[in-house]
C-alpha positions in Angstrom: -2.3 77.5 -36.8 0.9 78.9 -38.2 3.9 77.3 -36.6 7.1 78.8 -35.2 10.0 78.3 -37.6 13.1 80.2 -36.7 15.6 80.4 -39.5 19.0 82.0 -39.8 17.5 85.2 -41.2 15.4 85.7 -38.1 18.4 85.0 -35.8 20.5 87.5 -37.8 17.8 90.1 -37.4 17.6 89.4 -33.7 21.4 89.9 -33.2 21.4 93.0 -35.3 18.5 94.4 -33.3 20.3 93.9 -30.1 23.2 95.8 -31.5 21.0 98.7 -32.6 19.2 98.9 -29.3 22.1 100.9 -27.7 21.8 103.7 -30.3 18.1 103.8 -30.9 15.0 105.0 -29.0 11.4 103.9 -29.2 9.2 106.6 -30.7 6.1 107.3 -28.5 4.9 110.8 -29.1 2.2 112.4 -27.1 -1.2 112.9 -28.6 -2.5 116.3 -29.7 -4.0 116.9 -26.3 -0.7 116.2 -24.5 -1.7 112.7 -23.2 0.6 109.7 -23.4 0.0 107.4 -26.3 -0.2 103.6 -26.1 0.0 101.8 -29.4 -1.9 98.6 -29.8 -1.2 96.3 -32.8 -4.0 93.9 -33.9 -5.2 92.4 -37.1 -8.1 94.1 -38.8 -10.6 91.5 -37.6 -9.9 92.5 -34.0 -10.1 96.3 -34.4 -13.8 96.5 -33.6 -13.2 94.7 -30.3 -10.3 96.9 -29.3 -12.4 100.0 -30.1 -15.1 98.7 -27.7 -12.7 98.2 -24.7 -10.2 101.0 -25.1 -12.3 103.9 -23.9 -12.5 102.7 -20.4 -8.7 102.1 -20.3 -8.1 105.6 -21.7 -10.2 107.2 -19.0 -8.8 105.2 -16.1 -5.2 105.9 -17.2 -5.4 109.3 -18.8 -3.9 107.9 -22.0 -4.8 107.7 -25.7 -4.8 104.2 -27.2 -3.8 104.2 -30.8 -4.7 101.1 -32.9 -2.3 99.8 -35.6 -3.6 97.2 -38.0 -1.0 94.5 -38.8 -1.1 90.8 -39.3 0.1 89.2 -36.1 2.9 87.1 -37.4 4.2 90.0 -39.6 4.3 92.1 -36.5 6.2 89.6 -34.5 8.7 89.0 -37.3 9.3 92.7 -37.6 9.8 93.3 -33.8 13.5 92.6 -33.6 14.2 95.4 -36.1 11.3 97.7 -35.6 11.7 97.7 -31.8 15.2 99.2 -31.6 14.3 101.6 -34.5 11.4 103.0 -32.5 8.8 101.7 -35.0 7.2 98.9 -33.0 3.9 99.1 -31.2 3.9 99.1 -27.4 1.6 96.0 -27.1 0.5 93.3 -29.5 -0.9 89.8 -29.7 1.5 86.8 -30.0 1.1 83.1 -30.6 2.2 81.2 -27.5 4.9 79.3 -29.4 6.5 82.6 -30.4 6.7 84.1 -27.0 9.5 82.0 -25.6 12.0 82.8 -28.4 11.2 86.6 -28.5 11.4 86.7 -24.7 14.7 85.0 -24.5 16.1 87.1 -27.3 15.2 90.3 -25.3 12.4 91.6 -27.4 9.5 91.3 -25.0 8.9 93.0 -21.7 8.9 90.6 -18.7 6.1 91.4 -16.4 4.8 90.8 -12.9 1.1 90.3 -13.3 -1.2 90.7 -10.3 -4.0 88.4 -11.3 -2.5 85.1 -12.5 -5.1 83.3 -10.4 -7.4 84.1 -13.4 -5.5 81.4 -15.3 -4.5 77.8 -14.8 -1.0 76.4 -14.8 -1.3 75.3 -18.4 -2.1 78.8 -19.6 0.7 80.5 -17.5 3.2 77.9 -18.7 2.7 79.1 -22.3 3.7 82.7 -21.5 6.5 81.8 -19.1 10.2 81.0 -19.9 13.0 80.4 -17.5 10.7 81.7 -14.7 10.0 85.0 -16.4 6.4 85.9 -17.5 6.3 87.6 -20.9 2.6 87.9 -21.5 -1.0 87.5 -20.4 -3.0 84.5 -21.9 -6.0 85.5 -24.0 -7.1 82.5 -26.2 -6.7 78.7 -26.0 -6.7 76.5 -29.1 -6.3 72.8 -29.8 -7.4 70.2 -32.3 -10.9 68.7 -32.1 -13.0 66.2 -34.1 -15.5 67.5 -36.7 -18.2 65.2 -37.9 -21.0 65.5 -40.4 -24.4 65.3 -38.6 -26.1 64.3 -41.8 -24.0 61.1 -41.9 -23.6 60.4 -38.2 -26.2 60.6 -35.5 -23.7 61.1 -32.8 -20.0 61.8 -32.6 -17.6 58.8 -32.5 -16.4 58.1 -29.0 -13.4 55.8 -29.7 -11.0 55.0 -32.5 -12.8 51.7 -32.8 -15.9 53.7 -33.8 -13.7 55.5 -36.5 -12.4 52.1 -37.8 -16.0 50.9 -38.2 -16.6 53.8 -40.6 -14.1 52.2 -43.0 -16.6 49.3 -43.4 -19.4 51.7 -44.5 -19.9 51.6 -48.3 -20.9 55.2 -48.2 -17.3 56.2 -47.7 -15.6 53.8 -50.1 -13.0 55.5 -52.2 -13.9 54.3 -55.7 -10.5 55.0 -57.2 -8.8 52.6 -54.9 -10.4 49.3 -54.0 -10.7 48.7 -50.3 -9.8 52.2 -49.3 -12.1 54.5 -47.3 -12.5 58.2 -46.5 -14.9 57.7 -43.6 -12.4 59.2 -41.2 -9.4 61.4 -42.2 -6.6 63.1 -40.4 -3.4 64.7 -41.8 -1.0 62.6 -39.7 1.9 63.3 -42.0 1.8 66.8 -40.4 3.6 66.6 -37.0 1.3 69.2 -35.5 -1.7 67.0 -36.4 -0.2 63.7 -35.4 1.5 64.7 -32.1 -1.7 64.0 -30.1 -1.5 60.4 -31.2 2.1 60.1 -30.2 1.5 61.8 -26.9 -1.5 59.7 -26.2 0.8 56.6 -26.4 3.4 58.2 -24.2 5.6 60.1 -26.6 6.7 63.7 -25.8 8.7 66.5 -27.4 10.9 67.7 -24.5 11.2 66.5 -20.9 10.5 68.6 -17.8 7.2 70.0 -19.1 8.7 71.0 -22.5 11.8 72.8 -21.1 14.5 70.2 -21.4 15.6 70.1 -25.1 18.2 67.4 -24.2 15.4 64.9 -23.4 13.4 64.1 -26.6 10.7 61.4 -26.4 9.6 61.0 -30.0 11.3 57.6 -30.4 10.4 56.0 -27.1 8.4 52.8 -26.9 5.0 54.7 -26.8 5.8 57.0 -29.7 6.8 54.0 -31.9 3.6 52.2 -31.0 1.7 55.3 -32.0 3.4 55.5 -35.4 2.7 51.8 -36.0 -1.0 52.6 -35.4 -0.8 55.4 -37.8 0.7 53.1 -40.4 -2.3 50.8 -40.0 -4.5 53.7 -41.3 -2.2 54.6 -44.2 -1.6 51.0 -45.3 -5.1 49.5 -44.7 -7.7 52.2 -44.8 -6.7 55.4 -46.5 -6.1 56.3 -50.1 -2.4 56.6 -51.1 -2.8 60.3 -51.5 -3.1 60.7 -47.7 0.7 60.2 -47.6 1.3 63.4 -49.6 1.8 66.1 -47.0 1.5 68.9 -49.6 -2.0 67.9 -50.8 -3.5 65.8 -48.0 -5.2 68.8 -46.3 -6.9 69.9 -49.5 -8.1 66.3 -50.1 -9.4 66.0 -46.5 -11.3 69.3 -46.7 -12.8 68.4 -50.1 -14.0 65.0 -48.9 -15.5 66.5 -45.7 -17.3 69.3 -47.6 -18.6 66.9 -50.2 -20.0 64.6 -47.6 -17.6 61.8 -48.5 -15.8 61.9 -45.1 -17.9 61.5 -42.0 -15.3 62.7 -39.5 -12.0 64.6 -39.5 -9.5 66.1 -37.1 -9.0 69.8 -37.4 -8.7 73.1 -35.6 -11.3 75.6 -34.4 -10.2 78.0 -37.1 -11.8 75.7 -39.7 -15.3 76.1 -38.4 -16.0 79.4 -40.2 -15.4 77.6 -43.6 -17.8 74.8 -42.7 -20.4 77.3 -41.6 -20.0 79.3 -44.8 -20.4 76.2 -46.8 -23.6 75.4 -44.9 -22.3 72.1 -43.8 -24.4 70.4 -41.0 -21.3 69.8 -38.9 -20.8 68.9 -35.3 -17.7 69.4 -33.0 -16.5 67.0 -30.3 -13.4 65.9 -28.5 -11.2 63.5 -30.5 -12.1 59.9 -29.7 -10.3 57.7 -27.2 -7.3 55.9 -28.6 -7.1 52.1 -28.9 -4.9 51.9 -25.8 -7.6 53.5 -23.7 -5.8 56.9 -23.4 -7.0 60.2 -24.7 -5.6 62.0 -27.7 -3.3 64.7 -26.4 -2.8 67.3 -29.1 -0.7 70.5 -28.7 -2.4 73.2 -26.6 -1.8 76.6 -28.2 -3.4 80.0 -28.7 -2.3 83.5 -28.2 -1.8 86.2 -25.6 -1.0 89.8 -25.1 2.7 90.8 -25.0 4.5 94.1 -24.7 7.6 95.2 -26.6 10.8 95.5 -24.5 11.4 98.8 -26.4 8.2 100.5 -25.2 8.7 103.9 -23.6 5.6 103.2 -21.5 6.3 99.9 -19.7 3.9 100.6 -16.8 1.1 101.5 -19.1 1.9 98.5 -21.4 1.7 96.1 -18.5 -1.6 97.6 -17.3 -3.0 97.1 -20.8 -1.9 93.4 -20.8 -3.8 92.8 -17.5 -6.7 94.9 -18.5 -7.3 93.3 -21.9 -7.0 89.8 -20.4 -9.3 90.3 -17.4 -12.6 88.4 -16.8 -14.8 90.9 -18.5 -12.6 91.7 -21.5 -11.7 88.1 -22.2 -15.3 87.2 -22.3 -16.0 90.2 -24.6 -13.3 89.0 -26.9 -15.1 85.6 -27.0 -18.4 87.2 -27.8 -16.8 89.2 -30.6 -14.6 86.4 -32.1 -15.9 83.0 -30.8 -12.3 82.3 -29.8 -12.2 80.4 -26.5 -10.9 82.4 -23.5 -7.7 81.5 -21.6 -9.2 83.3 -18.6 -10.8 80.6 -16.5 -13.8 82.7 -15.4 -14.5 83.9 -18.9 -14.1 80.3 -20.2 -16.6 79.0 -17.8 -19.1 81.6 -18.8 -18.4 80.8 -22.5 -18.9 77.1 -21.9 -22.3 77.9 -20.3 -23.5 79.2 -23.7 -23.7 75.6 -24.9 -21.9 76.3 -28.1 -20.8 72.9 -29.5 -17.5 74.2 -30.9 -16.6 76.1 -27.7 -17.4 73.1 -25.5 -15.4 70.7 -27.7 -12.3 72.9 -27.6 -12.6 73.3 -23.8 -13.0 69.6 -23.3 -10.2 68.6 -25.6 -7.9 71.2 -24.0 -8.0 69.2 -20.8 -5.9 66.5 -22.4 -3.8 68.8 -24.6 -0.1 69.4 -24.0 1.3 73.0 -24.1 3.4 73.5 -27.2 7.0 73.9 -25.9 7.8 77.6 -26.2 11.6 77.4 -26.0 13.5 78.4 -29.2 14.7 74.8 -29.7 11.1 73.9 -30.7 11.8 75.3 -34.1 14.0 72.3 -34.8 11.3 69.9 -33.9 8.9 71.2 -36.6 11.5 70.6 -39.3 13.1 67.5 -37.8 9.9 65.6 -37.2 8.1 66.6 -40.4 8.9 63.3 -42.2 8.6 61.0 -39.1 5.2 59.6 -40.0 5.6 59.7 -43.8 8.9 57.7 -43.8 7.2 54.9 -41.8 3.8 55.0 -43.6 5.4 55.0 -47.1 7.6 52.0 -46.2 10.7 54.1 -46.8 12.0 53.2 -43.4 11.0 50.9 -40.5 8.9 52.4 -37.7 11.8 52.6 -35.2 14.3 53.8 -37.7 11.9 56.6 -38.8 11.5 57.7 -35.3 15.2 57.4 -34.5 16.2 59.4 -37.5 13.8 62.2 -36.8 15.1 62.5 -33.2 18.7 62.4 -34.4 18.0 65.3 -36.9 16.4 67.3 -34.1 19.3 66.7 -31.7 22.0 67.6 -34.3 20.3 70.8 -35.3 19.9 71.8 -31.6 23.5 71.0 -31.0 24.6 73.1 -34.0 22.4 76.1 -33.4 22.0 76.5 -29.7 24.8 77.0 -27.2 24.3 75.6 -23.7 
């Protein structure tokens, strides 16, 4: 998952775009046969899927659907300038954590969808900001547990099971006496460790992720979670696990070489394991020592429409069409990405695909990633929270307090209430 980091350059582009909007118009020429044209931007890997569903939409709406290939995040970064200049597509895919900022800045069309009952509250929360709906959910994502079936007969159920792996000589890290690679997780990465903090009662923002004035990353539960993470860094893991820049490569290497029995990762990693012909399994992340469930961020992507489109009605129709039961399931069949649409998700779960089932089960305990612009400050402010404590640089409470203070100061400096 690529995370939302909104810097000054993006802010500047946004303000410039708003200024240009008054003197620009979105280009949306008719096709050669005189029909209206709806431009759909997707990455190359999704083009075949769009080709398979666009014909019906074209016939039902007497329109020509033009497909533009562009990497999703590049398209979203370009929207603040391309939109006012008339160069943006009408509709595109967007990661949920980008929708809030783009919507609040005036770059996305707010819609009034007719079939929100096809989605749960968690899905709609991720495309809604300040009561306005800016997209239709398409895919859900969250972290899961991968395990090597050649090393473990069944998936670990609890973190106590994971701790037992550290006693297995098969996973001893020979370069450092007493250290183990039986279970690995990149907890120096806030995205990866948040599920641990949330499972102990920590949270990013209050009021379901909408109150940036209420930050719960240094409360009693969050500090307890960091202390548990410290136990792994100090007692079980090789020192290199503290290095945020190289830990992921180390984890992947150990897992692919059969030196790690279980790791935490995202569904996007499965293709690499399959290509490597690794006999892997997928399961929900084990229950935490306090008896609660790991609560990672819930994410994914949905369909959004440019505020600058000349065909807002057609754009909104596409959003609903592409996210309906049939097309959401077709997307799953084409990509193996788990549907946000509840009917399509149920059908996908019935296929007994281990990866799909693991994502669906873990998603039940996952917390929607806050999609307000202030979340950008959390990614940067909390990036050293675990490292500072695990390395001994700071005490557990001080590390948590300092991270929260950095986040608060940056929000105060950059966001006017």
